[in-house]
N, C-alpha and C positions, 0 to 999 in steps of 0.2 A: 755751078752755083747750087747751093742747097735749096730744097723746097720743103714746105710745111704741109703735112697731111694730117687731117683729123680723123680719128676713128668715129664710127657712127654714134657710139655711146657718148663720147666726149662732145660731139657736135650737138647731140640732143640735150645734154646737160647745159651747155652754153646757151642754146636757144630758149630752153625753159627758164633759165636765169634772166635773160633779157626780157622775156614775156612777163615774168613775175614782177619785175620792177616797173614795167610799163603799167601793168594792172594796179599794182600797189600804190604807185605814186601818181597815177593818172597823168603821167608825163613821160616823155621819152628822154629827158635830159640825163638822168643817171645811167640809163641803158646805153645812151650814146657815149658816155664817159667810159663805161666798161668796154664797149666796142673799140674805142680809140686806144685804150690801154692794151687790149689784146693784140691789136694790129701792131702797136709799138713793140710789145714783147716778142711777137713773132719776128719782127725785123732784127731785134737784138739777138735772138736765137740763131737766125740765119748767119749773122756776122760772127757770133761766138757761141756755139752750141753747148759749150761746157760751163756756162755761167750758172746753171741750176745746181742746187744742192742734191747730192746723191741720196736717194731714199733707202733707208735701212731695209735689210732682208729682201733685196731685189737683185742680188749679185752684181751690184753696180750698174744695172741695166736701165734703171728708171731714175730720172732727175725731176726736181720740182723747182718752179720759179713762181714768185708772188706776182699777183696782179691786183693793184689797189689795196693791198694788205688783207682784203676780205676773201680773196679767191686765189687758188693755185692752179697752175697748169702743170700737169704731170706728163712727162714726155720721155721717149727713148730715141736713141740715135741708130740709124741704119744706113751706113755709107753716106749718101748724099741726101737722105730724107730724115726730117725731124718729125716723128710721129707723136701727135698730141693724143694721149690715151685717156685723159680725164681733165675736165674743168670742174674744180671742186670748191664749194663754199666752205671756207675754213671754220665756220661755226657748226658745221654738221659733225656728226659722230664719226671719228676716224675709223672706227670698226666697220663702218659701212662702205669704206673706200675699197674698190676692187681694182688693183693694178697688177 
C-alpha cells in the first residue's frame, strides 16, 4: 500500500495556512474543513496517484490536485510513496512557487 509523506516545506505551508484561518476567523471551522479535505485528498491519491494534473516544465515528475478550489497539493510519485512537496494557496503569485 502506498503512503503519503510531506516535505518539511509543504508541512510548514499547510500548518501556517491552518493557523492563519484560525487567527483570521477567530474560529477553527474553516481550518477543520481544510484538514478534512486534505485527509480526503490524501486517501484519493493513495487509491489513484495519477489523478493529479501534470505540472508543466517538471519533466512529468510533479502533479497537482486541488483542495477546496483555493489550495493545491503538489506531489511526486516515488515507487510506493506519494511525496507532497507543496501546499499552495492558489491566490498567491505562481512565480513564488518552488517545485
